[in-house]
C-alpha positions in Angstrom: -32.6 -17.2 48.5 -34.5 -13.9 48.9 -32.6 -10.9 47.6 -32.1 -7.9 50.0 -31.1 -4.4 48.9 -30.4 -1.7 51.5 -29.4 1.9 50.7 -28.2 4.1 53.4 -26.0 7.2 53.9 -22.9 5.0 53.8 -23.7 3.1 50.6 -25.3 0.0 49.2 -25.6 -3.4 50.7 -26.9 -6.3 48.6 -27.4 -9.6 50.2 -25.0 -8.6 53.0 -22.3 -7.5 50.6 -21.2 -3.8 51.0 -20.8 -1.6 48.0 -19.4 1.5 49.8 -16.9 2.8 47.2 -19.0 2.2 44.1 -21.1 -0.5 42.6 -18.6 -2.9 41.0 -20.0 -5.1 38.3 -17.9 -8.0 39.1 -19.1 -8.0 42.7 -22.7 -7.7 41.6 -22.2 -10.6 39.2 -20.9 -12.7 42.1 -24.2 -12.1 43.9 -26.7 -12.2 41.0 -24.9 -14.2 38.4 -24.3 -13.3 34.8 -26.6 -10.6 33.4 -28.1 -10.3 30.0 -26.2 -7.5 28.2 -28.2 -4.9 26.1 -26.3 -2.5 23.9 -28.4 0.1 22.0 -27.0 2.4 19.3 -27.9 6.0 20.1 -29.2 8.4 17.5 -26.6 10.3 15.6 -27.0 13.6 17.4 -26.7 12.1 20.9 -23.7 10.0 19.8 -21.9 13.1 18.6 -22.7 15.1 21.7 -21.5 12.4 24.1 -18.4 11.6 22.1 -17.5 15.3 22.3 -18.1 15.3 26.1 -16.7 11.8 27.0 -14.5 10.7 24.1 -15.0 8.4 21.1 -14.8 5.2 23.2 -17.8 6.2 25.4 -20.3 4.0 23.5 -18.0 1.1 23.3 -18.4 0.5 27.1 -21.9 1.9 27.6 -24.1 -1.0 28.2 -27.2 -2.1 30.1 -27.0 -5.2 32.2 -30.2 -7.0 33.1 -30.7 -9.7 35.7 -34.1 -11.0 34.4 -34.8 -13.4 37.3 -34.0 -10.7 40.0 -36.0 -7.8 38.4 -32.9 -5.6 38.3 -31.2 -3.7 35.6 -28.2 -1.3 35.6 -26.1 0.9 33.3 -22.4 1.1 33.0 -20.2 3.4 30.9 -16.8 1.9 31.7 -17.7 -1.8 31.9 -16.4 -2.0 35.5 -18.8 0.1 37.7 -22.4 1.0 37.5 -23.9 4.4 36.8 -27.3 3.4 38.1 -29.2 0.4 39.2 -33.0 -0.1 38.8 -35.4 -2.2 40.7 -38.5 -3.1 38.7 -41.7 -3.8 40.5 -44.1 -3.8 37.5 -42.8 -4.8 34.1 -46.1 -5.3 32.5 -46.2 -2.0 30.7 -42.5 -1.7 29.9 -41.4 -2.1 26.4 -37.7 -1.2 26.7 -35.2 -3.9 25.8 -33.7 -3.6 29.3 -36.9 -4.3 31.1 -36.3 -7.5 33.3 -38.5 -10.4 32.5 -39.4 -10.7 36.2 -40.4 -8.3 38.8 -38.2 -7.7 42.0 -39.7 -9.8 44.8 -37.1 -9.3 47.5 -36.7 -6.9 50.4 -35.7 -3.3 49.5 -35.0 -0.7 52.2 -33.8 2.9 52.2 -32.2 4.3 55.3 -33.8 1.6 57.5 -37.4 1.9 56.1 -39.2 0.0 53.4 -38.7 1.5 49.9 -42.3 2.6 49.6 -42.3 4.7 52.8 -39.0 6.2 51.8 -39.9 7.3 48.2 -43.3 8.6 49.3 -41.4 11.1 51.5 -39.6 12.3 48.3 -40.7 15.1 46.0 -42.9 14.9 42.9 -40.8 15.8 39.9 -42.7 15.2 36.7 -46.1 13.7 35.9 -45.0 10.2 36.9 -41.8 10.5 38.9 -40.7 11.4 42.4 -37.2 12.1 43.6 -35.4 11.3 46.9 -31.9 12.3 47.9 -29.9 9.9 50.2 -26.5 11.4 50.8 -24.4 9.6 48.1 -27.5 8.8 45.9 -30.4 10.2 44.0 -33.4 7.9 43.9 -36.1 8.3 41.2 -39.3 6.3 41.6 -41.6 6.0 38.6 -45.3 5.5 39.2 -48.3 5.0 37.0 -49.8 8.3 35.9 -53.0 9.3 37.8 -54.4 12.2 39.7 -53.5 10.5 43.0 -51.1 12.4 45.3 -47.7 10.9 46.1 -48.6 10.1 49.8 -51.8 8.3 48.7 -49.9 5.9 46.4 -49.5 2.2 47.2 -46.8 -0.2 46.1 -49.0 -1.3 43.2 -48.9 2.3 41.8 -45.1 2.1 41.3 -43.3 0.5 38.4 -39.6 1.0 39.3 -37.0 2.7 41.4 -33.7 3.7 39.9 -30.7 4.8 42.0 -27.8 6.8 40.7 -24.8 8.4 42.4 -25.5 11.9 43.4 -24.3 14.5 40.9 
């Protein structure tokens, strides 16, 4: 079965299942299966900062979930809903523990157009990221660093797209 991900102004749709009120982990597991769970201990300063802001239990529930075969990863801070979801197109240069073992090979659209066309209409942010806003979401696309302009980049130039709720 080919995986399909759609993002539009109303929400997320993954393989025909709607996620309009949030990305629930249980619902995503029913589509993708059980993920590999990564938990990384933050450095002391970041831990203290986040515990002051979010409470001592924050890091107990903060995890990264990885669906290696699907080429998808996500982050959660409450163990029930996702903070973000990442779609990986090129895992060859990634060394993070949460990098999926496979690349995403399904269909990914944003507001009715293919993901590449959509993110190329975004705004360059840093030396290797661009940003696109879609009503409820902020979409960051990471690309390989080069002197090429955003509109000239092809699918092979992008490594991943990460989607978070708008903040």
